[in-house]
C-alpha positions in Angstrom: 0.0 0.0 0.0 2.9 2.4 0.8 4.4 2.1 -2.7 1.0 2.7 -4.3 1.1 6.2 -2.8 4.8 6.9 -3.0 6.2 5.2 -6.2 6.1 7.5 -9.3 6.4 4.4 -11.5 3.2 3.0 -10.1 -0.3 4.4 -9.6 1.3 7.2 -7.5 -2.0 7.9 -5.7 -0.4 10.8 -3.8 0.4 12.6 -7.1 3.5 13.8 -5.4 1.7 15.6 -2.5 4.2 15.7 0.4 1.4 15.5 2.9 0.0 12.3 1.4 3.4 10.8 1.0 4.4 11.6 4.6 1.1 10.1 5.7 1.8 6.9 3.9 5.3 6.8 5.4 3.8 7.3 8.9 1.3 4.5 8.4 4.0 2.1 7.3 6.2 3.2 10.2 3.4 2.5 12.7 2.5 -0.9 11.1 6.2 -2.0 11.0 6.7 -0.9 14.6 3.6 -2.9 15.7 4.8 -6.0 13.8 8.3 -5.8 15.3 6.9 -6.7 18.7 5.2 -9.8 17.4 8.1 -11.6 15.8 10.0 -14.3 17.7 13.0 -14.1 15.4 15.5 -11.4 16.1 16.2 -11.2 12.4 12.5 -10.5 11.6 12.3 -7.9 14.4 15.4 -6.2 13.1 14.0 -6.1 9.6 10.8 -4.5 10.8 12.7 -2.0 12.9 14.8 -1.1 9.8 11.6 -0.2 8.1 10.7 2.0 11.1 14.0 3.8 10.8 13.7 4.2 7.0 10.3 5.8 7.4 11.7 8.2 10.1 14.5 9.1 7.8 12.1 9.7 4.9 10.5 12.6 6.9 13.8 14.4 6.6 13.8 14.3 2.8 12.9 17.6 1.1 10.5 15.7 -1.3 8.5 14.8 1.8 8.6 18.2 3.4 11.8 17.7 5.3 15.0 19.7 5.5 17.5 17.4 3.6 18.2 18.1 0.0 17.9 15.4 -2.6 20.7 12.7 -2.7 23.7 13.8 -4.6 23.2 17.5 -3.6 24.4 17.3 0.0 
């Protein structure tokens, strides 16, 4: 569902609206965080927590309303 909103090569349901993209990021972050606590495998927990961290980092990207410039322009 996240990629349906954020991926320009797909349906791109957000049409590039940073508010909608950030909302999709926040929803995925919340779902991954909730799932992390349900896994018995440390590997699976770590994978879910990496998604949480990635979505937190996305909020810093300029394309999502954050303060970081696009990659390659740091």
